[in-house]
Each structure stands twice: as C-alpha cells, then as structure tokens.
C-alpha positions as CSV (number, residue, x, y, z in Angstrom):
1,M,91.8,48.2,-79.8
2,S,93.9,45.2,-80.6
3,E,92.4,41.8,-81.5
4,R,93.8,40.3,-78.3
5,S,92.3,43.1,-76.1
6,F,88.9,42.9,-77.8
7,I,88.7,39.1,-77.2
8,C,89.9,39.5,-73.6
9,E,87.3,42.2,-72.9
10,W,84.6,40.2,-74.6
11,Q,85.5,37.2,-72.4
12,N,85.6,39.2,-69.2
13,L,82.2,40.8,-69.9
14,S,80.8,37.4,-70.9
15,A,82.0,35.9,-67.6
16,E,80.4,38.7,-65.6
17,I,77.1,38.4,-67.5
18,H,77.0,34.7,-67.2
19,S,77.8,34.9,-63.5
20,L,74.8,37.2,-63.0
21,A,72.5,34.9,-65.1
22,V,73.6,31.9,-62.9
23,S,72.9,33.9,-59.7
24,K,69.4,34.9,-61.0
25,G,68.5,31.2,-61.7
26,W,68.8,31.1,-65.5
27,W,71.2,28.2,-65.5
28,D,69.8,26.0,-62.7
29,K,69.6,23.3,-65.4
30,D,71.3,23.2,-68.8
31,R,69.4,25.2,-71.4
32,N,69.1,23.8,-74.9
33,D,70.6,25.8,-77.8
34,G,67.4,26.1,-79.7
35,E,65.7,27.7,-76.7
36,I,68.5,30.3,-76.4
37,I,68.4,31.1,-80.1
38,A,64.6,31.6,-79.8
39,L,65.2,33.9,-76.9
40,C,67.7,36.0,-78.9
41,H,65.2,36.1,-81.7
42,S,62.5,37.3,-79.3
43,E,64.8,40.2,-78.3
44,L,65.1,41.2,-81.9
45,S,61.4,40.9,-82.4
46,E,61.0,43.3,-79.4
47,A,63.4,45.7,-81.1
48,L,61.2,45.6,-84.2
49,E,58.1,46.3,-82.1
50,G,60.0,49.2,-80.6
51,L,60.6,50.6,-84.1
52,R,56.9,50.1,-84.9
53,D,56.0,52.2,-81.8
54,G,58.4,55.0,-82.8
55,N,61.4,53.8,-80.8
56,P,60.4,55.6,-77.5
57,P,62.8,55.8,-74.5
58,S,63.1,52.5,-72.7
59,D,61.0,52.0,-69.6
60,K,63.9,50.3,-67.8
61,I,66.8,52.4,-68.9
62,P,65.3,55.7,-70.1
63,K,68.7,57.1,-71.3
64,F,68.4,54.7,-74.1
65,S,65.7,53.9,-76.7
66,T,63.6,50.8,-76.7
67,V,65.6,49.5,-79.7
68,E,68.9,50.0,-78.0
69,E,67.6,48.2,-74.9
70,E,66.4,45.2,-76.9
71,L,69.5,45.0,-79.0
72,A,71.5,45.1,-75.8
73,D,69.3,42.2,-74.4
74,C,70.1,40.2,-77.5
75,V,73.9,40.7,-77.2
76,I,73.7,39.9,-73.4
77,R,72.0,36.6,-74.3
78,I,74.7,35.9,-76.9
79,L,77.5,36.7,-74.4
80,D,75.9,34.5,-71.8
81,W,75.4,31.6,-74.1
82,G,78.8,31.9,-75.8
83,I,80.7,31.6,-72.6
84,M,78.6,28.7,-71.4
85,R,79.3,26.8,-74.6
86,K,82.9,28.0,-74.9
87,F,82.3,29.6,-78.3
88,N,84.9,32.1,-79.5
89,I,82.4,34.7,-80.7
90,A,84.8,37.6,-80.4
91,G,87.3,35.8,-82.6
92,A,84.6,34.9,-85.1
93,I,83.4,38.6,-85.2
94,L,86.9,39.8,-86.0
95,A,87.4,37.0,-88.6
96,K,84.0,37.7,-90.2
97,H,84.7,41.4,-90.4
98,E,87.9,40.7,-92.2
99,F,86.1,38.4,-94.6
100,N,83.4,41.0,-95.2
101,K,86.1,43.4,-96.4
102,T,86.7,41.1,-99.3
103,R,83.1,40.8,-100.5
104,S,81.7,42.7,-103.5
105,F,79.3,45.5,-103.2
106,R,76.0,44.2,-101.7
107,H,77.6,40.8,-102.0
108,G,77.0,40.7,-105.8
109,G,73.6,42.4,-105.9
110,K,71.5,41.0,-103.1
111,K,68.5,43.2,-102.3
112,F,68.6,42.5,-98.5
C-alpha cells in the first residue's frame, strides 16, 4: 500500500468512526485532550486485564480475543480524536516507522 493510500484510508475510516461517535452523543460538547488520553489509557488497561484473565474471547465480538477488542477500542478512540483535532496521525505513523529503521538495536540497550 502506498503512503498516499494509507493516509487516505486512515482519514476515511477516521471520518466514519467520528461520525458514529457524534451520532451516539460522544461529541455533544468539546472533549478535552486529557480526558481522551485517559480513555485511550483505560482501553490499554482493559487489554492488560484481558491478558491477566488468559485473554478469553471477547463478550461483544467473540471472533476476537479480549485483548484484540480492547486494542481496537484504543485505536478507534485515537482515530476519532485525531480527525476531530485534525492530527495527521497516519503521516506520523509512516514517518516514525521510517525513523525507527535508523535506530540501533533496542535503541542502544534499553531494557523495555
């Protein structure tokens, strides 16, 4: 997939996700960025809890594990927030990936 098509698909999906969030009342008033970051963090915490519970199938989408569902929730929140704030997350992903190719093994010896 080309850079342009990735960014275009990201933007299209973001717009669809944001439209649904608006229709479900999540943007009746502007949301502050700290709140949204906390909500993304909560989805990652739920993924961790899923791992602690053995990563069972999701209750809502049983074709997927709990971790997959919660990671999807986090990405959905990021897509929704990104389009609302006009962030170029797709471009940043591609740029960061290219930068990471230049980094040393484990970024010079980091443990985590």
